[in-house]
N, CA, C and O atoms as a GROMACS GRO file, in nm:
protein
  344
    1MET      N    1  23.234   4.823  13.250
    1MET     CA    2  23.174   4.699  13.286
    1MET      C    3  23.277   4.592  13.314
    1MET      O    4  23.369   4.572  13.235
    2SER      N    5  23.264   4.526  13.424
    2SER     CA    6  23.360   4.422  13.458
    2SER      C    7  23.320   4.286  13.400
    2SER      O    8  23.202   4.249  13.403
    3ARG      N    9  23.414   4.213  13.350
    3ARG     CA   10  23.391   4.078  13.306
    3ARG      C   11  23.414   3.983  13.419
    3ARG      O   12  23.380   3.865  13.408
    4TYR      N   13  23.470   4.028  13.528
    4TYR     CA   14  23.502   3.942  13.645
    4TYR      C   15  23.379   3.918  13.725
    4TYR      O   16  23.303   4.010  13.754
    5ILE      N   17  23.360   3.795  13.762
    5ILE     CA   18  23.249   3.753  13.848
    5ILE      C   19  23.314   3.695  13.973
    5ILE      O   20  23.382   3.593  13.967
    6SER      N   21  23.293   3.760  14.085
    6SER     CA   22  23.357   3.713  14.214
    6SER      C   23  23.305   3.577  14.257
    6SER      O   24  23.197   3.534  14.216
    7ASP      N   25  23.383   3.512  14.339
    7ASP     CA   26  23.343   3.380  14.391
    7ASP      C   27  23.211   3.394  14.471
    7ASP      O   28  23.125   3.306  14.465
    8ALA      N   29  23.198   3.501  14.544
    8ALA     CA   30  23.078   3.524  14.626
    8ALA      C   31  22.952   3.536  14.535
    8ALA      O   32  22.846   3.483  14.567
    9LEU      N   33  22.969   3.608  14.421
    9LEU     CA   34  22.857   3.625  14.331
    9LEU      C   35  22.827   3.490  14.260
    9LEU      O   36  22.710   3.456  14.241
   10ARG      N   37  22.929   3.414  14.222
   10ARG     CA   38  22.910   3.288  14.160
   10ARG      C   39  22.836   3.192  14.256
   10ARG      O   40  22.744   3.121  14.215
   11ASP      N   41  22.874   3.191  14.384
   11ASP     CA   42  22.808   3.106  14.484
   11ASP      C   43  22.664   3.150  14.502
   11ASP      O   44  22.575   3.065  14.513
   12PHE      N   45  22.639   3.280  14.505
   12PHE     CA   46  22.500   3.330  14.521
   12PHE      C   47  22.412   3.280  14.404
   12PHE      O   48  22.302   3.228  14.425
   13VAL      N   49  22.460   3.296  14.283
   13VAL     CA   50  22.386   3.257  14.163
   13VAL      C   51  22.358   3.106  14.165
   13VAL      O   52  22.245   3.064  14.137
   14ALA      N   53  22.458   3.025  14.197
   14ALA     CA   54  22.443   2.882  14.202
   14ALA      C   55  22.342   2.837  14.309
   14ALA      O   56  22.259   2.750  14.284
   15LYS      N   57  22.352   2.897  14.428
   15LYS     CA   58  22.259   2.863  14.534
   15LYS      C   59  22.114   2.903  14.501
   15LYS      O   60  22.019   2.830  14.529
   16ARG      N   61  22.104   3.023  14.442
   16ARG     CA   62  21.969   3.073  14.403
   16ARG      C   63  21.904   2.975  14.306
   16ARG      O   64  21.783   2.955  14.310
   17ALA      N   65  21.986   2.913  14.217
   17ALA     CA   66  21.936   2.818  14.119
   17ALA      C   67  21.920   2.679  14.175
   17ALA      O   68  21.875   2.588  14.105
   18MET      N   69  21.956   2.661  14.301
   18MET     CA   70  21.953   2.532  14.369
   18MET      C   71  22.038   2.429  14.288
   18MET      O   72  22.002   2.312  14.274
   19LEU      N   73  22.151   2.480  14.238
   19LEU     CA   74  22.248   2.399  14.160
   19LEU      C   75  22.190   2.334  14.037
   19LEU      O   76  22.235   2.228  13.993
   20ARG      N   77  22.087   2.397  13.979
   20ARG     CA   78  22.027   2.348  13.854
   20ARG      C   79  22.043   2.452  13.745
   20ARG      O   80  22.040   2.572  13.771
   21CYS      N   81  22.061   2.404  13.620
   21CYS     CA   82  22.070   2.496  13.507
   21CYS      C   83  21.941   2.574  13.503
   21CYS      O   84  21.832   2.517  13.510
   22GLU      N   85  21.953   2.702  13.491
   22GLU     CA   86  21.834   2.789  13.488
   22GLU      C   87  21.763   2.788  13.355
   22GLU      O   88  21.659   2.853  13.339
   23TYR      N   89  21.818   2.716  13.259
   23TYR     CA   90  21.751   2.704  13.126
   23TYR      C   91  21.687   2.567  13.112
   23TYR      O   92  21.567   2.558  13.084
   24CYS      N   93  21.764   2.461  13.130
   24CYS     CA   94  21.705   2.327  13.108
   24CYS      C   95  21.675   2.251  13.239
   24CYS      O   96  21.613   2.145  13.236
   25ARG      N   97  21.718   2.306  13.352
   25ARG     CA   98  21.687   2.256  13.487
   25ARG      C   99  21.767   2.130  13.526
   25ARG      O  100  21.740   2.072  13.631
   26ILE      N  101  21.864   2.086  13.446
   26ILE     CA  102  21.946   1.971  13.485
   26ILE      C  103  22.025   2.008  13.610
   26ILE      O  104  22.071   2.122  13.621
   27HIS      N  105  22.044   1.916  13.704
   27HIS     CA  106  22.120   1.938  13.824
   27HIS      C  107  22.270   1.931  13.793
   27HIS      O  108  22.310   1.851  13.709
   28SER      N  109  22.350   2.009  13.857
   28SER     CA  110  22.493   2.013  13.828
   28SER      C  111  22.559   1.879  13.857
   28SER      O  112  22.661   1.847  13.795
   29GLN      N  113  22.504   1.800  13.950
   29GLN     CA  114  22.566   1.671  13.981
   29GLN      C  115  22.537   1.570  13.873
   29GLN      O  116  22.600   1.465  13.869
   30SER      N  117  22.443   1.598  13.786
   30SER     CA  118  22.410   1.511  13.672
   30SER      C  119  22.489   1.536  13.548
   30SER      O  120  22.474   1.466  13.448
   31SER      N  121  22.575   1.636  13.554
   31SER     CA  122  22.654   1.675  13.435
   31SER      C  123  22.798   1.638  13.453
   31SER      O  124  22.852   1.651  13.563
   32PHE      N  125  22.860   1.592  13.346
   32PHE     CA  126  23.004   1.564  13.345
   32PHE      C  127  23.084   1.694  13.343
   32PHE      O  128  23.193   1.702  13.398
   33PHE      N  129  23.027   1.795  13.279
   33PHE     CA  130  23.096   1.924  13.263
   33PHE      C  131  23.058   2.023  13.372
   33PHE      O  132  22.949   2.018  13.429
   34SER      N  133  23.151   2.113  13.399
   34SER     CA  134  23.123   2.214  13.505
   34SER      C  135  23.022   2.314  13.448
   34SER      O  136  23.009   2.332  13.327
   35PHE      N  137  22.951   2.378  13.543
   35PHE     CA  138  22.850   2.476  13.507
   35PHE      C  139  22.910   2.612  13.491
   35PHE      O  140  23.018   2.639  13.543
   36HIS      N  141  22.842   2.700  13.419
   36HIS     CA  142  22.886   2.837  13.391
   36HIS      C  143  22.792   2.937  13.458
   36HIS      O  144  22.677   2.908  13.489
   37ILE      N  145  22.846   3.054  13.477
   37ILE     CA  146  22.765   3.170  13.513
   37ILE      C  147  22.748   3.249  13.383
   37ILE      O  148  22.844   3.300  13.325
   38ASP      N  149  22.620   3.259  13.337
   38ASP     CA  150  22.592   3.322  13.210
   38ASP      C  151  22.534   3.461  13.228
   38ASP      O  152  22.449   3.482  13.314
   39HIS      N  153  22.578   3.555  13.148
   39HIS     CA  154  22.509   3.685  13.138
   39HIS      C  155  22.386   3.663  13.053
   39HIS      O  156  22.398   3.631  12.935
   40ILE      N  157  22.267   3.680  13.110
   40ILE     CA  158  22.143   3.665  13.034
   40ILE      C  159  22.143   3.759  12.913
   40ILE      O  160  22.125   3.718  12.799
   41VAL      N  161  22.163   3.884  12.942
   41VAL     CA  162  22.185   3.984  12.838
   41VAL      C  163  22.336   4.002  12.833
   41VAL      O  164  22.395   4.054  12.929
   42SER      N  165  22.400   3.962  12.724
   42SER     CA  166  22.547   3.960  12.719
   42SER      C  167  22.606   4.100  12.738
   42SER      O  168  22.538   4.201  12.720
   43LEU      N  169  22.731   4.102  12.773
   43LEU     CA  170  22.805   4.228  12.796
   43LEU      C  171  22.800   4.310  12.666
   43LEU      O  172  22.784   4.432  12.671
   44LYS      N  173  22.814   4.245  12.550
   44LYS     CA  174  22.814   4.323  12.426
   44LYS      C  175  22.681   4.385  12.390
   44LYS      O  176  22.673   4.472  12.303
   45HIS      N  177  22.576   4.340  12.459
   45HIS     CA  178  22.446   4.396  12.437
   45HIS      C  179  22.409   4.491  12.550
   45HIS      O  180  22.294   4.533  12.560
   46GLY      N  181  22.507   4.525  12.636
   46GLY     CA  182  22.486   4.617  12.744
   46GLY      C  183  22.445   4.553  12.878
   46GLY      O  184  22.407   4.623  12.972
   47GLY      N  185  22.451   4.423  12.885
   47GLY     CA  186  22.412   4.352  13.007
   47GLY      C  187  22.516   4.381  13.119
   47GLY      O  188  22.634   4.404  13.094
   48LEU      N  189  22.466   4.379  13.239
   48LEU     CA  190  22.550   4.408  13.355
   48LEU      C  191  22.585   4.279  13.428
   48LEU      O  192  22.520   4.176  13.415
   49THR      N  193  22.694   4.291  13.507
   49THR     CA  194  22.737   4.180  13.592
   49THR      C  195  22.670   4.201  13.726
   49THR      O  196  22.732   4.250  13.820
   50ASN      N  197  22.542   4.164  13.737
   50ASN     CA  198  22.471   4.174  13.864
   50ASN      C  199  22.377   4.057  13.881
   50ASN      O  200  22.353   3.984  13.785
   51THR      N  201  22.323   4.036  13.999
   51THR     CA  202  22.241   3.915  14.025
   51THR      C  203  22.124   3.902  13.932
   51THR      O  204  22.087   3.790  13.896
   52GLU      N  205  22.064   4.013  13.892
   52GLU     CA  206  21.946   4.005  13.804
   52GLU      C  207  21.977   3.964  13.663
   52GLU      O  208  21.886   3.923  13.590
   53ASN      N  209  22.103   3.972  13.622
   53ASN     CA  210  22.140   3.943  13.484
   53ASN      C  211  22.228   3.818  13.472
   53ASN      O  212  22.280   3.790  13.365
   54LEU      N  213  22.245   3.744  13.583
   54LEU     CA  214  22.329   3.625  13.578
   54LEU      C  215  22.246   3.499  13.599
   54LEU      O  216  22.154   3.497  13.681
   55ALA      N  217  22.280   3.394  13.526
   55ALA     CA  218  22.210   3.268  13.535
   55ALA      C  219  22.314   3.157  13.554
   55ALA      O  220  22.423   3.163  13.499
   56TYR      N  221  22.279   3.058  13.631
   56TYR     CA  222  22.357   2.936  13.649
   56TYR      C  223  22.321   2.841  13.539
   56TYR      O  224  22.206   2.797  13.532
   57THR      N  225  22.414   2.806  13.454
   57THR     CA  226  22.381   2.725  13.333
   57THR      C  227  22.477   2.605  13.313
   57THR      O  228  22.595   2.607  13.348
   58CYS      N  229  22.418   2.506  13.256
   58CYS     CA  230  22.505   2.390  13.214
   58CYS      C  231  22.584   2.441  13.087
   58CYS      O  232  22.547   2.538  13.021
   59GLN      N  233  22.691   2.369  13.061
   59GLN     CA  234  22.774   2.408  12.947
   59GLN      C  235  22.699   2.402  12.817
   59GLN      O  236  22.716   2.490  12.732
   60ILE      N  237  22.617   2.302  12.799
   60ILE     CA  238  22.542   2.286  12.673
   60ILE      C  239  22.448   2.404  12.647
   60ILE      O  240  22.446   2.462  12.538
   61CYS      N  241  22.372   2.437  12.751
   61CYS     CA  242  22.276   2.553  12.735
   61CYS      C  243  22.352   2.680  12.710
   61CYS      O  244  22.314   2.758  12.622
   62ASN      N  245  22.459   2.705  12.783
   62ASN     CA  246  22.532   2.829  12.771
   62ASN      C  247  22.596   2.842  12.635
   62ASN      O  248  22.593   2.950  12.576
   63ILE      N  249  22.653   2.736  12.586
   63ILE     CA  250  22.716   2.741  12.451
   63ILE      C  251  22.610   2.758  12.342
   63ILE      O  252  22.630   2.834  12.247
   64ASN      N  253  22.502   2.689  12.354
   64ASN     CA  254  22.395   2.700  12.253
   64ASN      C  255  22.327   2.834  12.254
   64ASN      O  256  22.284   2.884  12.150
   65LYS      N  257  22.317   2.895  12.371
   65LYS     CA  258  22.252   3.028  12.379
   65LYS      C  259  22.346   3.133  12.317
   65LYS      O  260  22.300   3.220  12.244
   66GLY      N  261  22.474   3.124  12.346
   66GLY     CA  262  22.568   3.220  12.296
   66GLY      C  263  22.535   3.358  12.353
   66GLY      O  264  22.511   3.370  12.474
   67SER      N  265  22.532   3.458  12.272
   67SER     CA  266  22.501   3.594  12.318
   67SER      C  267  22.359   3.634  12.282
   67SER      O  268  22.324   3.752  12.288
   68ASP      N  269  22.275   3.534  12.244
   68ASP     CA  270  22.138   3.562  12.209
   68ASP      C  271  22.060   3.613  12.337
   68ASP      O  272  22.091   3.575  12.450
   69ILE      N  273  21.964   3.697  12.312
   69ILE     CA  274  21.884   3.748  12.426
   69ILE      C  275  21.736   3.712  12.409
   69ILE      O  276  21.654   3.746  12.494
   70ALA      N  277  21.701   3.642  12.300
   70ALA     CA  278  21.562   3.602  12.281
   70ALA      C  279  21.554   3.487  12.184
   70ALA      O  280  21.652   3.451  12.120
   71THR      N  281  21.436   3.431  12.174
   71THR     CA  282  21.407   3.323  12.079
   71THR      C  283  21.269   3.345  12.022
   71THR      O  284  21.196   3.434  12.066
   72PHE      N  285  21.234   3.265  11.928
   72PHE     CA  286  21.095   3.271  11.867
   72PHE      C  287  21.032   3.137  11.900
   72PHE      O  288  21.082   3.034  11.855
   73LEU      N  289  20.924   3.136  11.979
   73LEU     CA  290  20.860   3.011  12.016
   73LEU      C  291  20.725   2.988  11.945
   73LEU      O  292  20.698   2.878  11.897
   74GLU      N  293  20.643   3.089  11.940
   74GLU     CA  294  20.509   3.066  11.887
   74GLU      C  295  20.492   3.134  11.747
   74GLU      O  296  20.493   3.067  11.644
   75LYS      N  297  20.477   3.262  11.750
   75LYS     CA  298  20.457   3.331  11.624
   75LYS      C  299  20.593   3.368  11.565
   75LYS      O  300  20.680   3.412  11.641
   76PRO      N  301  20.617   3.354  11.438
   76PRO     CA  302  20.750   3.380  11.378
   76PRO      C  303  20.807   3.517  11.407
   76PRO      O  304  20.930   3.530  11.412
   77ASN      N  305  20.726   3.620  11.428
   77ASN     CA  306  20.780   3.754  11.444
   77ASN      C  307  20.761   3.809  11.585
   77ASN      O  308  20.764   3.930  11.607
   78THR      N  309  20.741   3.716  11.680
   78THR     CA  310  20.725   3.758  11.820
   78THR      C  311  20.836   3.699  11.906
   78THR      O  312  20.830   3.584  11.947
   79PRO      N  313  20.938   3.781  11.933
   79PRO     CA  314  21.049   3.729  12.015
   79PRO      C  315  21.010   3.712  12.162
   79PRO      O  316  20.931   3.789  12.216
   80VAL      N  317  21.066   3.608  12.225
   80VAL     CA  318  21.045   3.578  12.366
   80VAL      C  319  21.178   3.596  12.434
   80VAL      O  320  21.272   3.523  12.403
   81ARG      N  321  21.190   3.693  12.528
   81ARG     CA  322  21.319   3.723  12.596
   81ARG      C  323  21.354   3.609  12.691
   81ARG      O  324  21.267   3.556  12.761
   82PHE      N  325  21.483   3.573  12.693
   82PHE     CA  326  21.532   3.477  12.789
   82PHE      C  327  21.529   3.543  12.927
   82PHE      O  328  21.557   3.662  12.939
   83SER      N  329  21.496   3.466  13.030
   83SER     CA  330  21.496   3.518  13.166
   83SER      C  331  21.525   3.403  13.262
   83SER      O  332  21.524   3.285  13.225
   84ILE      N  333  21.549   3.441  13.387
   84ILE     CA  334  21.573   3.346  13.491
   84ILE      C  335  21.442   3.290  13.544
   84ILE      O  336  21.349   3.366  13.571
   85GLN      N  337  21.434   3.156  13.559
   85GLN     CA  338  21.315   3.093  13.620
   85GLN      C  339  21.319   3.114  13.770
   85GLN      O  340  21.425   3.102  13.833
   86GLU      N  341  21.205   3.144  13.827
   86GLU     CA  342  21.199   3.157  13.974
   86GLU      C  343  21.113   3.058  14.038
   86GLU      O  344  21.098   3.057  14.160
   0.00000   0.00000   0.00000
């Protein structure tokens, strides 16, 4: 698995997200910090470097998410998988 994300792939992910964080939806122009390309399912969990597994994220969301792949929103024992908003 490659950790390298090409410029073309970065551009594709950013344009697909309309330059908004795919988690909190803040626009990249509204942030002081540069945006990241995040592996939704991290490499250490077997995630791939492909368009389906990459998200355009603000620095705050990416750092807070870390390598997590789910969260608990409603019922304490029911995980909700992170995914890209369309």
